[in-house]
N, CA, C and O atoms as CSV, one atom per row, in Angstrom:
chain,resi,resn,atom,element,x,y,z
A,1,ALA,N,N,165.763,191.111,76.400
A,1,ALA,CA,C,166.716,190.043,75.922
A,1,ALA,C,C,165.869,188.906,75.439
A,1,ALA,O,O,166.045,188.364,74.348
A,2,MET,N,N,165.033,188.602,76.213
A,2,MET,CA,C,164.706,187.195,75.849
A,2,MET,C,C,163.767,187.071,74.512
A,2,MET,O,O,163.398,185.978,74.083
A,3,LYS,N,N,163.449,188.230,73.951
A,3,LYS,CA,C,162.927,188.410,72.771
A,3,LYS,C,C,163.628,187.886,71.430
A,3,LYS,O,O,163.241,187.125,70.543
A,4,GLU,N,N,165.147,188.798,71.695
A,4,GLU,CA,C,165.944,188.657,70.908
A,4,GLU,C,C,166.725,187.248,70.893
A,4,GLU,O,O,167.102,186.743,69.836
A,5,LEU,N,N,166.905,186.743,71.963
A,5,LEU,CA,C,167.211,185.392,71.679
A,5,LEU,C,C,166.146,184.335,71.381
A,5,LEU,O,O,166.571,183.259,70.959
A,6,LYS,N,N,165.019,184.458,71.515
A,6,LYS,CA,C,164.157,183.476,70.839
A,6,LYS,C,C,163.982,183.929,69.898
A,6,LYS,O,O,163.562,182.994,69.216
A,7,GLN,N,N,164.008,185.005,69.145
A,7,GLN,CA,C,164.496,185.166,67.745
A,7,GLN,C,C,165.110,184.132,67.122
A,7,GLN,O,O,164.677,183.274,66.354
A,8,LEU,N,N,166.651,184.436,67.766
A,8,LEU,CA,C,167.849,183.421,67.234
A,8,LEU,C,C,167.395,182.042,67.354
A,8,LEU,O,O,167.784,181.321,66.435
A,9,HIS,N,N,166.622,181.445,68.309
A,9,HIS,CA,C,166.546,180.367,68.662
A,9,HIS,C,C,165.358,179.812,67.358
A,9,HIS,O,O,165.461,178.890,66.548
A,10,ASP,N,N,164.454,180.631,67.546
A,10,ASP,CA,C,163.506,180.176,66.305
A,10,ASP,C,C,163.836,180.386,64.714
A,10,ASP,O,O,163.130,179.999,63.783
A,11,MET,N,N,164.905,180.992,64.638
A,11,MET,CA,C,165.469,180.827,63.607
A,11,MET,C,C,166.371,179.774,63.209
A,11,MET,O,O,166.785,179.756,62.050
A,12,GLU,N,N,166.717,178.905,64.035
A,12,GLU,CA,C,167.458,177.968,64.076
A,12,GLU,C,C,169.027,178.428,63.767
A,12,GLU,O,O,169.755,177.866,62.948
A,13,THR,N,N,169.467,179.788,64.751
A,13,THR,CA,C,170.648,180.140,64.141
A,13,THR,C,C,171.586,179.488,65.037
A,13,THR,O,O,172.742,179.640,64.642
A,14,PHE,N,N,171.457,178.610,66.434
A,14,PHE,CA,C,172.161,177.946,66.930
A,14,PHE,C,C,172.021,176.939,66.926
A,14,PHE,O,O,170.831,176.626,66.873
A,15,VAL,N,N,172.997,175.797,66.972
A,15,VAL,CA,C,173.063,174.564,67.234
A,15,VAL,C,C,174.385,173.955,68.459
A,15,VAL,O,O,175.596,173.752,68.367
A,16,PRO,N,N,173.707,173.870,69.189
A,16,PRO,CA,C,174.372,173.674,70.700
A,16,PRO,C,C,175.581,172.382,70.689
A,16,PRO,O,O,175.232,171.265,70.306
A,17,VAL,N,N,176.503,172.546,70.978
A,17,VAL,CA,C,177.515,171.680,70.807
A,17,VAL,C,C,178.134,171.347,72.393
A,17,VAL,O,O,178.049,172.032,73.413
A,18,ASP,N,N,178.813,169.957,72.157
A,18,ASP,CA,C,179.169,169.808,73.522
A,18,ASP,C,C,180.535,170.272,73.613
A,18,ASP,O,O,181.471,169.838,72.941
A,19,GLY,N,N,180.608,171.472,74.769
A,19,GLY,CA,C,182.102,172.401,74.654
A,19,GLY,C,C,183.476,170.794,75.061
A,19,GLY,O,O,184.679,170.899,74.826
A,20,ASN,N,N,183.017,169.908,75.481
A,20,ASN,CA,C,183.925,169.049,76.097
A,20,ASN,C,C,184.521,167.971,74.966
A,20,ASN,O,O,185.427,167.149,75.109
A,21,ALA,N,N,183.680,168.267,73.768
A,21,ALA,CA,C,184.211,167.546,72.492
A,21,ALA,C,C,184.841,168.420,71.552
A,21,ALA,O,O,185.159,167.955,70.457
A,22,LEU,N,N,185.058,169.563,71.808
A,22,LEU,CA,C,185.690,170.675,71.346
A,22,LEU,C,C,187.495,170.437,71.890
A,22,LEU,O,O,187.986,170.058,72.953
A,23,THR,N,N,188.045,170.839,70.671
A,23,THR,CA,C,189.578,170.870,71.388
A,23,THR,C,C,189.945,172.310,71.874
A,23,THR,O,O,189.267,173.327,71.723
A,24,ALA,N,N,191.144,172.185,72.482
A,24,ALA,CA,C,191.590,173.398,73.180
A,24,ALA,C,C,191.451,174.704,72.494
A,24,ALA,O,O,190.869,175.738,72.822
A,25,LYS,N,N,192.203,174.346,71.369
A,25,LYS,CA,C,192.047,175.575,70.257
A,25,LYS,C,C,190.751,176.073,69.721
A,25,LYS,O,O,190.496,177.207,69.316
A,26,GLN,N,N,189.787,174.775,69.807
A,26,GLN,CA,C,188.427,175.252,69.276
A,26,GLN,C,C,187.843,175.955,70.056
A,26,GLN,O,O,187.153,176.866,69.599
A,27,ARG,N,N,187.932,175.758,71.468
A,27,ARG,CA,C,187.254,176.637,72.528
A,27,ARG,C,C,187.755,177.783,72.420
A,27,ARG,O,O,187.009,178.713,72.115
A,28,ARG,N,N,188.927,177.975,72.606
A,28,ARG,CA,C,190.101,179.151,72.814
A,28,ARG,C,C,189.155,180.110,71.266
A,28,ARG,O,O,188.491,181.125,71.474
A,29,MET,N,N,189.274,179.675,70.272
A,29,MET,CA,C,188.658,180.546,69.062
A,29,MET,C,C,187.577,180.651,68.697
A,29,MET,O,O,187.266,180.921,67.537
A,30,ALA,N,N,186.509,180.383,69.973
A,30,ALA,CA,C,185.162,180.525,69.771
A,30,ALA,C,C,184.434,181.686,70.115
A,30,ALA,O,O,184.503,182.182,71.240
A,31,LEU,N,N,183.636,182.211,69.063
A,31,LEU,CA,C,183.784,183.838,68.887
A,31,LEU,C,C,182.573,183.961,70.278
A,31,LEU,O,O,181.784,183.034,70.466
A,32,ALA,N,N,182.570,185.202,71.164
A,32,ALA,CA,C,181.987,185.179,72.464
A,32,ALA,C,C,180.546,186.214,71.655
A,32,ALA,O,O,180.758,187.124,70.854
A,33,SER,N,N,179.361,185.839,72.050
A,33,SER,CA,C,178.328,186.501,71.625
A,33,SER,C,C,178.072,187.303,72.538
A,33,SER,O,O,178.312,186.872,73.666
A,34,LEU,N,N,177.520,188.701,72.441
A,34,LEU,CA,C,177.490,189.792,73.294
A,34,LEU,C,C,176.053,190.265,73.122
A,34,LEU,O,O,175.349,189.888,72.185
A,35,MET,N,N,175.637,191.133,74.098
A,35,MET,CA,C,174.231,191.436,74.019
A,35,MET,C,C,173.802,192.637,74.613
A,35,MET,O,O,173.777,192.855,75.824
A,36,PHE,N,N,173.416,193.521,73.580
A,36,PHE,CA,C,173.603,195.091,74.147
A,36,PHE,C,C,172.079,195.584,74.249
A,36,PHE,O,O,171.299,195.571,73.297
A,37,LEU,N,N,171.757,196.040,75.608
A,37,LEU,CA,C,170.401,196.522,76.170
A,37,LEU,C,C,169.878,197.864,75.831
A,37,LEU,O,O,170.427,198.563,76.682
A,38,LYS,N,N,169.212,198.581,75.167
A,38,LYS,CA,C,168.632,199.608,75.355
A,38,LYS,C,C,167.131,200.093,75.752
A,38,LYS,O,O,166.097,199.592,75.310
A,39,GLU,N,N,167.206,200.990,76.522
A,39,GLU,CA,C,165.701,201.134,77.009
A,39,GLU,C,C,164.886,202.249,76.171
A,39,GLU,O,O,164.983,203.425,76.520
A,40,LYS,N,N,164.115,201.901,75.109
A,40,LYS,CA,C,163.158,202.662,74.484
A,40,LYS,C,C,162.387,203.772,75.131
A,40,LYS,O,O,161.789,203.625,76.197
A,41,ARG,N,N,162.432,205.144,74.290
A,41,ARG,CA,C,161.514,205.862,75.065
A,41,ARG,C,C,160.033,205.397,75.427
A,41,ARG,O,O,159.269,205.956,76.214
A,42,SER,N,N,159.805,204.268,74.689
A,42,SER,CA,C,158.284,203.564,75.207
A,42,SER,C,C,158.402,202.750,76.434
A,42,SER,O,O,157.451,202.055,76.791
A,43,GLY,N,N,159.751,202.800,77.254
A,43,GLY,CA,C,159.990,201.988,78.275
A,43,GLY,C,C,160.458,200.580,77.962
A,43,GLY,O,O,161.301,199.890,78.535
A,44,GLU,N,N,159.713,200.334,76.931
A,44,GLU,CA,C,160.682,198.751,76.445
A,44,GLU,C,C,162.023,198.257,76.606
A,44,GLU,O,O,162.839,199.178,76.571
A,45,ILE,N,N,162.325,197.578,76.704
A,45,ILE,CA,C,163.767,197.118,76.549
A,45,ILE,C,C,164.208,196.370,75.263
A,45,ILE,O,O,163.702,195.293,74.948
A,46,LYS,N,N,165.342,197.093,74.405
A,46,LYS,CA,C,165.518,196.582,73.031
A,46,LYS,C,C,167.007,195.627,73.138
A,46,LYS,O,O,168.084,196.129,73.460
A,47,GLY,N,N,166.860,194.489,72.874
A,47,GLY,CA,C,168.359,194.361,72.666
A,47,GLY,C,C,169.405,193.808,71.575
A,47,GLY,O,O,168.786,192.992,70.893
A,48,ARG,N,N,170.007,193.856,71.372
A,48,ARG,CA,C,170.868,193.706,69.963
A,48,ARG,C,C,172.006,192.629,70.277
A,48,ARG,O,O,172.837,192.757,71.176
A,49,ALA,N,N,171.918,191.603,69.444
A,49,ALA,CA,C,173.039,190.685,69.842
A,49,ALA,C,C,174.186,190.869,68.599
A,49,ALA,O,O,173.878,191.216,67.459
A,50,CYS,N,N,175.199,190.649,68.927
A,50,CYS,CA,C,176.166,190.686,67.999
A,50,CYS,C,C,177.442,189.789,68.362
A,50,CYS,O,O,177.424,189.252,69.470
A,51,VAL,N,N,178.417,189.603,67.628
A,51,VAL,CA,C,179.601,188.669,68.072
A,51,VAL,C,C,180.589,189.241,68.164
A,51,VAL,O,O,180.593,190.150,67.334
A,52,ASP,N,N,181.813,189.209,68.958
A,52,ASP,CA,C,182.939,189.713,69.078
A,52,ASP,C,C,183.909,188.874,68.255
A,52,ASP,O,O,184.424,187.856,68.715
A,53,GLY,N,N,184.159,189.357,66.946
A,53,GLY,CA,C,184.832,188.781,66.037
A,53,GLY,C,C,186.552,189.011,66.306
A,53,GLY,O,O,187.267,188.873,65.314
A,54,ARG,N,N,187.070,189.281,67.344
A,54,ARG,CA,C,188.395,189.460,67.418
A,54,ARG,C,C,189.771,187.865,67.131
A,54,ARG,O,O,190.903,187.709,66.674
A,55,PRO,N,N,188.894,187.210,67.631
A,55,PRO,CA,C,190.254,186.058,67.524
A,55,PRO,C,C,189.466,185.420,65.673
A,55,PRO,O,O,189.458,184.194,65.779
A,56,GLN,N,N,189.162,185.623,64.912
A,56,GLN,CA,C,188.928,185.151,63.836
A,56,GLN,C,C,190.116,186.285,62.692
A,56,GLN,O,O,190.368,186.164,61.493
A,57,ARG,N,N,190.512,187.116,63.507
A,57,ARG,CA,C,190.854,188.169,62.768
A,57,ARG,C,C,192.580,187.561,62.290
A,57,ARG,O,O,193.125,187.599,61.187
A,58,GLU,N,N,192.958,187.165,63.272
A,58,GLU,CA,C,194.419,186.563,62.910
A,58,GLU,C,C,194.367,185.063,61.996
A,58,GLU,O,O,195.429,184.482,61.772
A,59,THR,N,N,193.020,184.482,61.484
A,59,THR,CA,C,193.101,183.501,60.923
A,59,THR,C,C,192.510,183.792,59.333
A,59,THR,O,O,192.692,182.965,58.440
A,60,ILE,N,N,191.898,184.872,59.144
A,60,ILE,CA,C,191.392,185.040,57.910
A,60,ILE,C,C,192.071,186.511,57.099
A,60,ILE,O,O,191.977,187.686,57.454
A,61,PRO,N,N,192.717,185.959,55.983
A,61,PRO,CA,C,193.237,186.741,55.477
A,61,PRO,C,C,192.672,188.495,55.053
A,61,PRO,O,O,191.746,188.399,54.247
A,62,LYS,N,N,192.917,189.650,55.310
A,62,LYS,CA,C,192.299,190.817,54.974
A,62,LYS,C,C,191.246,190.822,53.778
A,62,LYS,O,O,190.125,191.330,53.804
A,63,GLU,N,N,191.882,190.112,52.677
A,63,GLU,CA,C,191.128,190.431,51.530
A,63,GLU,C,C,189.930,189.591,51.087
A,63,GLU,O,O,189.297,189.612,50.031
A,64,GLU,N,N,189.764,188.671,52.443
A,64,GLU,CA,C,188.814,187.815,52.236
A,64,GLU,C,C,187.826,188.193,53.103
A,64,GLU,O,O,186.686,187.731,53.055
A,65,ALA,N,N,188.263,189.149,54.029
A,65,ALA,CA,C,187.014,189.662,55.223
A,65,ALA,C,C,186.235,190.940,54.660
A,65,ALA,O,O,186.627,192.070,54.955
A,66,ALA,N,N,185.576,190.817,54.174
A,66,ALA,CA,C,184.898,191.848,53.102
A,66,ALA,C,C,183.350,191.895,54.152
A,66,ALA,O,O,182.745,191.066,54.831
A,67,SER,N,N,183.169,193.379,53.807
A,67,SER,CA,C,181.946,193.777,54.503
A,67,SER,C,C,180.943,194.183,53.601
A,67,SER,O,O,181.126,195.138,52.847
A,68,PRO,N,N,179.442,193.252,53.626
A,68,PRO,CA,C,178.506,193.852,52.659
A,68,PRO,C,C,177.912,194.767,52.948
A,68,PRO,O,O,176.762,194.632,53.368
A,69,THR,N,N,178.626,196.282,52.793
A,69,THR,CA,C,178.171,197.454,53.158
A,69,THR,C,C,178.344,198.089,52.008
A,69,THR,O,O,179.435,198.065,51.439
A,70,ALA,N,N,177.212,198.787,51.484
A,70,ALA,CA,C,177.321,199.880,50.103
A,70,ALA,C,C,178.242,201.199,50.527
A,70,ALA,O,O,178.059,201.620,51.670
A,71,ALA,N,N,179.089,201.792,49.807
A,71,ALA,CA,C,179.583,203.111,50.171
A,71,ALA,C,C,178.192,204.100,50.275
A,71,ALA,O,O,177.100,203.868,49.757
A,72,THR,N,N,178.540,205.155,51.021
A,72,THR,CA,C,177.393,205.924,50.840
A,72,THR,C,C,177.391,206.866,49.445
A,72,THR,O,O,176.366,207.172,48.835
A,73,GLU,N,N,178.508,207.189,49.139
A,73,GLU,CA,C,178.607,207.565,47.441
A,73,GLU,C,C,177.930,206.891,46.880
A,73,GLU,O,O,176.825,207.383,46.649
A,74,SER,N,N,178.179,205.426,46.348
A,74,SER,CA,C,177.323,204.765,45.706
A,74,SER,C,C,176.090,204.834,45.977
A,74,SER,O,O,175.420,205.003,44.959
A,75,VAL,N,N,175.613,204.788,46.736
A,75,VAL,CA,C,173.798,204.570,47.220
A,75,VAL,C,C,173.471,205.996,46.703
A,75,VAL,O,O,172.633,205.819,45.820
A,76,VAL,N,N,173.771,207.580,46.844
A,76,VAL,CA,C,173.627,208.638,46.636
A,76,VAL,C,C,173.615,208.850,44.954
A,76,VAL,O,O,172.959,209.740,44.413
A,77,ILE,N,N,174.254,208.111,44.400
A,77,ILE,CA,C,174.904,208.232,42.971
A,77,ILE,C,C,173.479,207.119,42.155
A,77,ILE,O,O,172.766,207.443,41.206
A,78,THR,N,N,173.463,206.193,42.707
A,78,THR,CA,C,172.375,205.384,42.089
A,78,THR,C,C,170.937,206.019,42.433
A,78,THR,O,O,169.976,205.955,41.667
A,79,SER,N,N,170.929,206.588,43.586
A,79,SER,CA,C,169.859,207.151,44.225
A,79,SER,C,C,169.698,208.245,43.003
A,79,SER,O,O,168.654,208.019,42.392
A,80,VAL,N,N,170.206,209.023,42.633
A,80,VAL,CA,C,169.946,210.118,41.830
A,80,VAL,C,C,169.604,209.647,40.367
A,80,VAL,O,O,168.777,210.207,39.647
A,81,ILE,N,N,170.448,208.397,39.976
A,81,ILE,CA,C,170.228,207.485,38.690
A,81,ILE,C,C,168.573,207.482,38.225
A,81,ILE,O,O,167.950,207.883,37.241
A,82,ASP,N,N,168.197,206.721,39.646
A,82,ASP,CA,C,167.167,205.931,39.562
A,82,ASP,C,C,165.987,207.095,39.844
A,82,ASP,O,O,164.824,206.777,39.594
A,83,ALA,N,N,166.254,208.349,40.325
A,83,ALA,CA,C,165.083,209.303,40.512
A,83,ALA,C,C,164.736,209.976,38.901
A,83,ALA,O,O,163.629,210.119,38.381
A,84,HIS,N,N,165.865,210.260,38.438
A,84,HIS,CA,C,166.256,210.823,37.000
A,84,HIS,C,C,165.441,209.854,36.252
A,84,HIS,O,O,164.768,210.393,35.374
A,85,LYS,N,N,165.321,208.716,36.335
A,85,LYS,CA,C,164.741,207.641,35.359
A,85,LYS,C,C,163.205,207.267,35.718
A,85,LYS,O,O,162.459,206.673,34.939
A,86,ASN,N,N,162.877,207.668,36.909
A,86,ASN,CA,C,161.847,207.562,37.382
A,86,ASN,C,C,161.639,205.856,37.900
A,86,ASN,O,O,160.520,205.354,38.003
A,87,ARG,N,N,162.577,205.307,38.114
A,87,ARG,CA,C,162.685,203.781,38.572
A,87,ARG,C,C,161.860,203.873,40.022
A,87,ARG,O,O,161.820,204.841,40.781
A,88,ASP,N,N,161.290,202.724,40.159
A,88,ASP,CA,C,160.480,202.292,41.140
A,88,ASP,C,C,161.865,201.338,42.066
A,88,ASP,O,O,162.596,200.487,41.559
A,89,VAL,N,N,161.888,201.871,43.654
A,89,VAL,CA,C,163.028,201.235,44.556
A,89,VAL,C,C,162.536,201.027,45.734
A,89,VAL,O,O,161.695,201.732,46.293
A,90,ALA,N,N,162.959,200.216,46.081
A,90,ALA,CA,C,162.410,199.428,47.472
A,90,ALA,C,C,163.721,198.713,48.081
A,90,ALA,O,O,164.497,197.962,47.491
A,91,THR,N,N,163.754,199.115,49.315
A,91,THR,CA,C,164.702,198.555,50.383
A,91,THR,C,C,164.187,197.144,51.266
A,91,THR,O,O,163.071,196.959,51.752
A,92,LEU,N,N,164.908,196.587,51.289
A,92,LEU,CA,C,164.571,195.330,52.645
A,92,LEU,C,C,165.822,194.939,53.356
A,92,LEU,O,O,166.989,194.875,52.970
A,93,ASP,N,N,165.178,194.663,54.654
A,93,ASP,CA,C,166.301,193.956,55.857
A,93,ASP,C,C,165.751,192.325,55.686
A,93,ASP,O,O,164.585,191.947,55.578
A,94,ILE,N,N,167.039,191.482,55.701
A,94,ILE,CA,C,166.968,190.124,56.017
A,94,ILE,C,C,167.278,189.648,57.299
A,94,ILE,O,O,168.479,189.467,57.502
A,95,PRO,N,N,166.440,189.379,58.290
A,95,PRO,CA,C,166.981,189.372,59.833
A,95,PRO,C,C,168.077,188.197,59.952
A,95,PRO,O,O,167.794,187.045,59.621
A,96,GLY,N,N,169.034,188.469,60.324
A,96,GLY,CA,C,169.893,187.744,60.588
A,96,GLY,C,C,170.385,186.704,59.292
A,96,GLY,O,O,170.501,185.481,59.217
A,97,ALA,N,N,170.627,187.897,58.259
A,97,ALA,CA,C,171.404,187.287,57.110
A,97,ALA,C,C,172.933,186.613,57.250
A,97,ALA,O,O,173.328,185.603,56.667
A,98,CYS,N,N,173.533,187.288,57.999
A,98,CYS,CA,C,174.843,186.909,57.867
A,98,CYS,C,C,175.072,185.668,58.924
A,98,CYS,O,O,176.140,185.056,58.934
A,99,LEU,N,N,174.320,185.441,59.542
A,99,LEU,CA,C,174.123,183.935,60.621
A,99,LEU,C,C,173.764,183.083,60.085
A,99,LEU,O,O,174.008,181.977,60.567
A,100,HIS,N,N,172.919,183.188,58.680
A,100,HIS,CA,C,172.556,182.195,58.097
A,100,HIS,C,C,173.439,181.914,56.468
A,100,HIS,O,O,173.090,181.187,55.539
A,101,ALA,N,N,174.366,182.581,56.564
A,101,ALA,CA,C,175.323,182.865,55.196
A,101,ALA,C,C,175.723,181.064,55.013
A,101,ALA,O,O,175.850,180.336,55.997
A,102,LYS,N,N,175.835,180.703,53.960
A,102,LYS,CA,C,176.747,179.625,53.897
A,102,LYS,C,C,177.986,179.912,53.905
A,102,LYS,O,O,178.545,180.899,53.428
A,103,ASN,N,N,178.549,178.757,54.628
A,103,ASN,CA,C,179.872,178.584,55.196
A,103,ASN,C,C,180.743,177.404,54.962
A,103,ASN,O,O,181.179,176.754,55.912
A,104,ASP,N,N,180.996,177.122,53.788
A,104,ASP,CA,C,181.293,175.643,53.286
A,104,ASP,C,C,182.636,175.391,53.872
A,104,ASP,O,O,183.018,174.228,53.741
A,105,ASP,N,N,183.335,176.092,54.404
A,105,ASP,CA,C,184.885,176.016,54.857
A,105,ASP,C,C,185.149,175.245,56.052
A,105,ASP,O,O,185.967,174.345,56.245
A,106,LYS,N,N,184.178,175.849,56.918
A,106,LYS,CA,C,184.482,175.371,58.464
A,106,LYS,C,C,183.662,176.036,59.295
A,106,LYS,O,O,183.377,177.215,59.083
A,107,ASN,N,N,183.099,175.224,60.534
A,107,ASN,CA,C,182.409,175.831,61.502
A,107,ASN,C,C,182.861,176.648,62.092
A,107,ASN,O,O,184.076,176.846,62.090
A,108,VAL,N,N,181.891,177.467,62.871
A,108,VAL,CA,C,182.352,178.447,63.426
A,108,VAL,C,C,181.583,178.222,64.667
A,108,VAL,O,O,180.358,178.194,64.786
A,109,PHE,N,N,182.497,178.065,65.578
A,109,PHE,CA,C,182.131,177.983,67.122
A,109,PHE,C,C,181.788,179.305,68.168
A,109,PHE,O,O,182.678,180.049,68.580
A,110,MET,N,N,180.485,179.445,68.485
A,110,MET,CA,C,180.409,181.062,69.300
A,110,MET,C,C,180.503,180.423,70.668
A,110,MET,O,O,180.874,179.251,70.713
A,111,THR,N,N,180.209,181.061,71.788
A,111,THR,CA,C,179.960,180.904,73.285
A,111,THR,C,C,178.978,182.099,73.774
A,111,THR,O,O,179.231,183.292,73.609
A,112,LEU,N,N,177.673,181.521,74.483
A,112,LEU,CA,C,176.850,182.510,75.333
A,112,LEU,C,C,177.494,182.222,76.808
A,112,LEU,O,O,177.624,181.056,77.181
A,113,ARG,N,N,177.801,183.062,77.446
A,113,ARG,CA,C,178.122,183.178,79.123
A,113,ARG,C,C,177.414,183.809,79.895
A,113,ARG,O,O,176.918,184.930,79.788
A,114,GLY,N,N,177.374,183.115,80.635
A,114,GLY,CA,C,176.242,183.759,81.965
A,114,GLY,C,C,175.006,183.773,81.918
A,114,GLY,O,O,174.259,182.828,82.173
A,115,LEU,N,N,174.680,184.984,81.547
A,115,LEU,CA,C,173.183,185.128,81.628
A,115,LEU,C,C,172.541,184.875,80.434
A,115,LEU,O,O,171.369,184.510,80.343
A,116,LEU,N,N,173.350,185.080,79.457
A,116,LEU,CA,C,172.872,185.026,78.238
A,116,LEU,C,C,172.750,183.080,77.783
A,116,LEU,O,O,171.800,182.540,77.217
A,117,ALA,N,N,173.716,182.583,78.145
A,117,ALA,CA,C,173.703,181.027,78.654
A,117,ALA,C,C,172.444,180.482,79.259
A,117,ALA,O,O,171.785,179.487,78.957
A,118,GLU,N,N,172.287,181.335,80.134
A,118,GLU,CA,C,170.838,180.719,81.090
A,118,GLU,C,C,169.729,180.890,80.552
A,118,GLU,O,O,168.858,180.048,80.767
A,119,LEU,N,N,169.445,182.036,79.694
A,119,LEU,CA,C,168.451,182.469,79.551
A,119,LEU,C,C,167.995,181.827,78.090
A,119,LEU,O,O,166.826,181.897,77.711
A,120,MET,N,N,169.207,181.095,77.188
A,120,MET,CA,C,168.962,180.451,75.923
A,120,MET,C,C,168.433,179.264,76.696
A,120,MET,O,O,167.334,178.998,76.208
A,121,VAL,N,N,168.713,178.445,77.665
A,121,VAL,CA,C,168.354,177.257,78.355
A,121,VAL,C,C,166.795,177.618,78.821
A,121,VAL,O,O,165.825,176.861,78.800
A,122,LYS,N,N,166.837,178.585,79.118
A,122,LYS,CA,C,165.228,179.125,79.479
A,122,LYS,C,C,164.623,178.969,78.385
A,122,LYS,O,O,163.750,178.115,78.539
A,123,ILE,N,N,164.650,179.447,77.141
A,123,ILE,CA,C,163.894,179.474,75.839
A,123,ILE,C,C,163.373,178.115,75.808
A,123,ILE,O,O,162.188,177.824,75.971
A,124,ALA,N,N,164.633,177.040,75.520
A,124,ALA,CA,C,164.516,175.590,74.755
A,124,ALA,C,C,165.175,174.784,76.097
A,124,ALA,O,O,166.388,174.590,76.018
A,125,PRO,N,N,164.617,174.385,77.098
A,125,PRO,CA,C,165.281,173.659,78.062
A,125,PRO,C,C,165.959,172.189,77.386
A,125,PRO,O,O,167.063,171.686,77.598
A,126,LYS,N,N,164.933,171.769,76.574
A,126,LYS,CA,C,165.057,170.474,76.429
A,126,LYS,C,C,165.978,170.350,75.051
A,126,LYS,O,O,166.074,169.265,74.478
A,127,ILE,N,N,166.672,171.589,74.544
A,127,ILE,CA,C,167.617,171.630,73.153
A,127,ILE,C,C,168.787,172.158,74.071
A,127,ILE,O,O,169.803,171.508,73.825
A,128,TYR,N,N,168.995,173.118,75.052
A,128,TYR,CA,C,170.126,173.628,75.353
A,128,TYR,C,C,170.838,172.851,76.816
A,128,TYR,O,O,172.040,172.588,76.861
A,129,ARG,N,N,170.089,172.615,77.714
A,129,ARG,CA,C,169.969,172.214,79.340
A,129,ARG,C,C,171.166,171.536,79.409
A,129,ARG,O,O,172.102,171.848,80.145
A,130,GLU,N,N,171.122,170.104,78.227
A,130,GLU,CA,C,172.346,169.052,78.601
A,130,GLU,C,C,173.567,169.708,78.166
A,130,GLU,O,O,174.599,169.304,78.701
A,131,TYR,N,N,173.668,170.695,77.253
A,131,TYR,CA,C,175.443,171.282,76.720
A,131,TYR,C,C,175.580,172.506,77.894
A,131,TYR,O,O,176.717,172.977,77.926
A,132,LEU,N,N,174.773,173.012,78.714
A,132,LEU,CA,C,175.271,174.117,79.719
A,132,LEU,C,C,176.469,173.475,80.401
A,132,LEU,O,O,176.437,172.370,80.942
A,133,MET,N,N,177.314,174.113,80.339
A,133,MET,CA,C,178.683,173.791,81.089
A,133,MET,C,C,178.891,175.023,82.370
A,133,MET,O,O,178.455,176.173,82.320
A,134,THR,N,N,179.446,174.586,83.158
A,134,THR,CA,C,179.795,175.598,84.305
A,134,THR,C,C,181.713,175.468,84.369
A,134,THR,O,O,182.428,174.492,84.593
A,135,THR,N,N,182.010,176.724,84.105
A,135,THR,CA,C,183.575,177.071,84.055
A,135,THR,C,C,184.089,176.847,85.462
A,135,THR,O,O,183.277,176.802,86.387
A,136,THR,N,N,185.337,176.708,85.674
A,136,THR,CA,C,185.981,176.682,86.862
A,136,THR,C,C,185.774,177.649,87.660
A,136,THR,O,O,185.839,177.486,88.879
A,137,LYS,N,N,185.569,178.486,87.257
A,137,LYS,CA,C,184.847,180.146,88.000
A,137,LYS,C,C,183.594,180.122,88.402
A,137,LYS,O,O,183.232,181.123,89.020
A,138,GLY,N,N,182.711,179.167,88.216
A,138,GLY,CA,C,181.392,179.111,88.477
A,138,GLY,C,C,180.591,179.835,87.120
A,138,GLY,O,O,179.363,179.753,87.118
A,139,GLN,N,N,181.147,180.413,86.177
A,139,GLN,CA,C,180.336,181.134,85.062
A,139,GLN,C,C,179.587,179.746,84.355
A,139,GLN,O,O,179.958,178.573,84.353
A,140,LYS,N,N,178.483,180.342,83.813
A,140,LYS,CA,C,177.640,179.048,82.738
A,140,LYS,C,C,178.235,179.771,81.464
A,140,LYS,O,O,178.449,180.961,81.233
A,141,ILE,N,N,178.447,178.478,80.628
A,141,ILE,CA,C,178.884,178.652,79.417
A,141,ILE,C,C,177.960,177.903,78.406
A,141,ILE,O,O,177.321,177.024,78.984
A,142,LEU,N,N,177.701,177.986,77.088
A,142,LEU,CA,C,177.130,176.922,76.210
A,142,LEU,C,C,177.839,177.590,74.608
A,142,LEU,O,O,177.803,178.627,73.946
A,143,TYR,N,N,178.405,176.339,74.566
A,143,TYR,CA,C,178.850,176.638,73.452
A,143,TYR,C,C,177.523,175.985,72.179
A,143,TYR,O,O,176.686,175.089,72.294
A,144,VAL,N,N,177.943,177.170,70.722
A,144,VAL,CA,C,177.023,176.904,70.038
A,144,VAL,C,C,177.500,176.788,68.589
A,144,VAL,O,O,176.699,176.515,67.695
């Protein structure tokens, strides 16, 4: 998990925010960051970060909530055409592309809770420590 969080930090994905400066609605609508861990065959622990986007569903019209995923049929059809015409084809992955997409409409706030918040502070204490909050139930929370 540390490796993935460090990558997010190094890519300047998160900008810490003072949770006390947010309105109650902004805090309620903040998207929760989730981390799923999997042990690989080599014994290495691999983490995958994602966001729980359910709070946004009620605010974004369905026609604006497009997924940048190609249909399988489209990929197969274009692959057949490319093979028939002997075209060179390449694929690539842009790490964290959706996290760096331009969003001129509004700020999107996220939360890192518990261990995730504490690990982020360990990665860059000078940046995140002053923004780490504790809820009334004693849970650490970091707004980004």
